[in-house]
C-alpha positions in Angstrom: 38.4 -41.8 -5.3 37.6 -45.6 -5.6 40.6 -47.6 -4.1 42.6 -49.7 -6.2 41.6 -53.5 -6.8 43.3 -56.3 -5.1 45.0 -58.7 -7.2 43.1 -62.1 -7.4 45.1 -64.5 -5.4 42.7 -67.6 -6.5 44.8 -70.0 -7.7 44.8 -70.6 -11.7 42.3 -74.1 -12.3 43.6 -75.8 -15.9 42.8 -79.4 -17.3 45.0 -81.8 -16.7 44.8 -85.2 -19.0 44.2 -88.1 -17.6 46.2 -91.0 -17.6 44.9 -94.3 -18.5 46.5 -97.4 -19.4 43.7 -98.3 -21.6 41.0 -97.1 -23.1 37.3 -98.1 -21.3 36.2 -101.5 -22.4 32.7 -100.2 -22.2 33.4 -97.2 -24.6 32.2 -97.4 -27.9 35.1 -96.5 -31.2 33.3 -93.8 -33.4 34.6 -95.6 -36.6 34.9 -92.2 -38.5 37.2 -90.2 -36.2 40.4 -91.9 -34.6 40.8 -92.0 -31.4 37.6 -90.5 -30.3 35.0 -92.9 -28.2 31.4 -92.6 -27.1 30.7 -92.6 -23.5 27.2 -92.6 -22.7 26.2 -89.8 -25.0 29.2 -87.9 -24.5 32.7 -88.1 -26.9 35.9 -88.8 -25.3 39.2 -88.9 -27.1 42.3 -91.2 -26.2 45.6 -90.7 -27.3 48.6 -93.0 -26.8 51.7 -90.6 -25.5 54.0 -93.4 -24.9 52.9 -96.3 -22.8 50.0 -94.5 -21.5 46.2 -93.3 -22.7 45.8 -89.3 -22.2 42.1 -89.0 -21.9 40.0 -85.8 -22.7 37.5 -83.9 -21.3 33.9 -84.8 -22.3 32.6 -83.2 -25.7 29.3 -83.1 -27.3 30.3 -83.5 -30.8 33.0 -85.7 -32.1 34.9 -83.1 -33.6 35.7 -81.3 -31.0 37.2 -84.5 -29.6 39.3 -84.9 -32.6 40.4 -81.4 -32.8 41.4 -82.1 -28.9 43.3 -85.2 -29.9 44.7 -83.2 -33.0 46.2 -80.5 -30.4 47.6 -82.8 -28.2 49.6 -84.2 -30.9 50.8 -81.3 -31.8 52.0 -79.8 -28.5 54.1 -82.9 -27.5 55.9 -83.0 -31.1 57.3 -79.5 -30.3 
């Protein structure tokens, strides 16, 4: 008979958005999408919350960064 599996004791790692005072100067804004900037071939969203900006993870498509920004706004409005 097989022994019972032990529960995983690894901590759950979740993404916490970085907090920035402003978007970086070297970031180029993508005009078609609000809050989306291009950083070195990737797309990043910066969402203003209070007096700081939350930075998304790197995305390969601007639509993904825009969806992340919309989701952050919806989560904070609730």
